[in-house]
N, C-alpha and C positions, 0 to 999 in steps of 0.2 A: 305330409303330416297335417292332421286336421287342426282347425282353429281351436277346438276344445283341448287337444293334446298340447298345443303351444301354450295355451293359457295355463294349463296344469303345470307344465314344466316351469313356466315363469313364476307361478305361485310357489312352487317348491324351492326355487332358487331364492326368492325373496324371504321365505320362511327360514331357510337354512342360514341366511345371513345373520339371524339373531340367535343362532345356537352357539354355545360355548366353543371356542376354538376355530369358528368359521369366520366370524366378522373380521379379525385382523388380517386374514389371508385375502378376503375380498377387498377390504379397504386398501391394503398395500398395493394390490395389483392396479386398482383404480387410481390411486393417488401418486404413484411413482412418476416423477417428472420425465418428460420426453427429451429434455436437454438440460445440460449444466452450462451456465454462462459464467465465464471466468475471464479476468483481465490478464494482459501481459503488459510489461512496461520496461523501458530501457533502464530505469533505476532498480529493476528487479531481475538480475541475470538468471536466477533460477527459473523464472517464468518463461524466459526465452528458450532454455533447454527443454522445459516441459512441452512447450508448443512445438518446437522443431522436431522432437523425437516422437510426437504423437502418443505420449505415454498415457494420458487420460483417455484418449480415444480407444486405445487397446484395452484399458481397464474396464470401460463401460460398454464396449461393443456387444458383449454377451447379454447385456441388459436391454439392448435396443435404445440406449440413451446416447444422444449425440452431444458433442462438445462445441460450444460457440465461443470464439475468442474475440475479445474487445480490447483495443489498445487504450490504456490510460496515459494521458500526457502529464499527469501529476496527481498527488494525493487528492487534491480538490476534485478532479474529474472522477477518480475512482469512487470517491464518497458520494458524488452526485449520482453516479450510475447505481450505486448500492441503494441509495435513498429512493431512487425512482423505480427500483426493482428491475432495472435493465441488465444487471449482472447479479450473480449469486455470491461470487468471491471477488474481492478487490484488494490490490496492493497499496499500502499507504505507509507513512511514517506513524509511529506509535502516538506521538503528540497530536497529529492531525486527527487520528481516530478518536482520541479522547475528546477533543474540542467538538467533533461531530456528534459524539454521543451526548455531550452536554447540551448540544443544540437540538437534540431529539431524533438523531439519525439512529434507527434501531439496528445496530450492528453488534457483532461479537468478534473480538480479536482472538484468534485461535492458533496462530503459528508465527514463528520467526523465520524470515527468509534471508536476512542479512544483518550484519552489524556494520553500517557504512559510515564513512565521513563524506557524505554526499553533498553537503552544503557548507559554504563559507561566504564571507562578504567580499565582493570582487569589484575592482575598479580597473580602468584602462591603463595601459602600460606607462603613459606619460602623465597620469594623474598625480596631483600633490597630496591626495588623501592617503594618510598613513595609519589612521586609528579610527575607532568608532566615534570618538569625540569630533572628528573632522567632518562627520556627516551632518552636523547641525546646519540647517538651512539648505540642504542639498536634496536633489531629486534621486530617489532610489527605486529601481524596478523591483517588483516583488509579486509573487503569486499568492494571493490570499488563501488561507486554509491549508497551507502546506508546511512541511518542516522548515524550509528556508524562511518563510514568513515568521514562524515562531522563533527561529534562531535569531532573526533580525530584532524582533521585539525584546528578546532576552539580552541581546548584546547592547541594545540601547539602554535598557534598564540598568545593566551593570556599569554603564558609562555615565549614569546620572541623567539620561535623556529619555524621551518617550516618542511615540509615533507623531506627536504634535510638533516635534522639533525637526522633522524632515517632511518632505513632500513625497508620499508613496505614489508610485506610478504602477497601477495594477495591470500586469501583463502575464500571460502564460509563460512558462520558463523559457522556451526557445525565443519568444519575442522579447523577453527581458534581456537575453544575451545579445540579440541583434540591436536593441536600443542602446546598450552599453557601447558596443563596437561603433555604432554610428555617432555616438556622442550626444544622444538624446537624453540620457540620464547620466548622473555622476557616479553612481554605484549600482550594484545589482546583488540581491540575495540569490546566489547561484545554486544550480543543481546539476550534478553529473548526469549524463556525459557532456551536456552543453558547457558546463563549467570547465571541464578538462579540455574541451575543444577550444574555448576562448583562451585558455592558458597556453596551450601548445601552439595554436595557429596565430593568435593575435597578440601574444605577449601580455595578456591580462594578468593582473596581480591579485592574489588572494591575501588581502591586507589584514583580515581578521579570521583566524581559525580557532576552533575549540571543539575537537573531536567528541568529547564527552557530552556536548550539548546537542549532538546529532542523535535524535531518538531512533530506535531500531526500526528496521524494515519489518512490517507486520502484515500478515495476511488476515483479512477480515471476511466474515460471512454474514449474510442477512440473518437476523435473529430468527425470523419465521422459517427460513429455509433450514436452519439448524434444528429447530424444534420439530419440523415436519419430517426431516430426512437425516437423522443423526448418523445412520450407517453410511449413507452416501458421503457425508462430510468426513467421517473417519477414513473412508477409502480415498477421497481426494487428498487428504493430508498424508496418507501413506504413500501415495504416488509422488506428491510434492517432496516428501522426504527422500525417496529414491532419486529424484532429479537433483536435489541438493547434494546428496552424497556423490553422485556422478560428477557434478560440477567441481566439487572439492578434489576429486581424484583425477580429473581430466581438464585441467586449466587451459591447455592449448585448444581443445575442442570447444570449450565455452567461448574462448576468444574468437575463434573462427565463426561460431554461430552469431556472436554479438556483432562482429564486423559485417556479416552477411545481412543482418537486419538493419543496422544503423548506417552502413556504408562509411563509417568513420575510419580515419587512418589508424594504423597499429599503435602509434605513439599515444594517441588520445585514449584508445581503449585500454592500453597498458596502465595509463595513469589512473583510470577509474578502477579497473579490476584488480591490478596488482598492488597499487599503493593505497587505495581507499575503500576496499570492499573485503569484508571477512564473511565467509559462508559457513562457519563451523558451529553455528547455533541453530536450534530448531524449536525447542520448547520455551514457552513463556514462563519465566520464573522471576526470582527476586531482582536480578539486574535490570530486566526489562521494566518491571513494575516501578522500581525506584527511579529509573530514567524518565519514564512517562510522567510519574507523579511530580518529579522535580520540575518538569516543563510546565505542567498544569498549575502548580503553585506559583511559579514565576509569572505566568500569564495572568493569574489572579492578582498578584501584586502589581502588575503593570496595568490593571484595569480592563484587560481584554476579556477575562472571565469575571462575572459578577461575584461580589463578596458573599452573596447568599448561597452560592453553589458549594456543595460538599464534594470537593474534588476527589478525595480518596474513595468515597462511597460510589461515585460515578465510575471511577477506575475499576472498582470491584464488579460493577455491573457490566463494564465493557469486556473484561477479560474472562474467557472461558478456557481454563487450562485442564479441563477434564476429558477432552477428546483424546483418546489414546493414540500414541505414535508407536511405530515399530521399535523394538528394543535392540535390533541388530542390523 
């Protein structure tokens, strides 16, 4: 082919890009991502099913889009990854997502993966701590920016205390559990499955529980990714929904997958999955909004969120409940 012919064809393609009906096709082909980056976490059993069965890989193989999995050790890590653009979808607690949005993290909450009681306040088996009031002057391990942290702040507030009345020891969840067992801290704002493990294997005591103060397990997406790829987000959520339904119908298989990933004993896994995890929800609706809003207002009352912040308006900015989910 002559140089003149090549130039002519190139010019025709460039001109065609500006014709009605042509530009969207060209832009779509050029802009489609080559990979979808998504997290998995031991506090999100549905993500383990999704990863193990390769459901997303099967869905996007025909598009030539690969799936990259990244483990999140807590809501704080998932939110860091989302803010840095190193993942597109991340698993967090609803309250943690709200605080992140208030702090400028451009995310959208689009799906519910669980209704958990994944956090409580924990102390060692021989401890004399029996109530939140007993934490005054004590060292408490906690992971900042997570539901356990927010749970601790709310518990202190209800007991007439504040974070200034304790000595927070900032550790990632697994390290917080280890610090409690070693006796380096007096209490720990726990997270499953580490909390269940401490309870079963070490005799740790959950001295303060309040299931309704555990905010929902929420899947978030980077706002720009949602804006650029709404159909891909819809497809990811449809596959997530398939995995959630499978998990509800096949609890033994989910337990096997969970044990395979975590290497935890069956008794520990049963405590988390059978006693403290409900997977029967998927859409973000009034119960989720109310729970997250209550957490945000409590944090504002405790001084963690500035009084100038419109918590409800930020919640409205955070939640996108318009991405359609399968109806059957």
